[in-house]
Phi, psi and omega in degrees: 000316181294322178298321180294319179296314180295323178295318179297319178295319180294321179295317178296316180299319180296320179295323183282323185279340183299314177300324178295322178295319178296316181298318182287316185278313185280323186250001175064033182287131169231145184293125178267129186276322188254038179253150180292159181298319180295317180293318179296317179296315179298319180294317180294320178298317179296316180295322178291324176296317178294324179293326175298317177295320180297317182289335181258011187301321180295316179296319180293319178294320178295320179294324178291326179291325181292322184286336182283000000 
């Protein structure tokens, strides 16, 4: 029972942490300390939108090939 709970937690953690890994590795994001809250929020929202596109790039490219 405990193994199942830990496995479920690990699966959830992996789904949540993957976008952060993409943002840090692909887009070189580092936390800026002296930036305003609005600017930081806008940058993170943009980076998460780009990370969604990055993670779906193969599906998007395949969908584009079918339509051509």
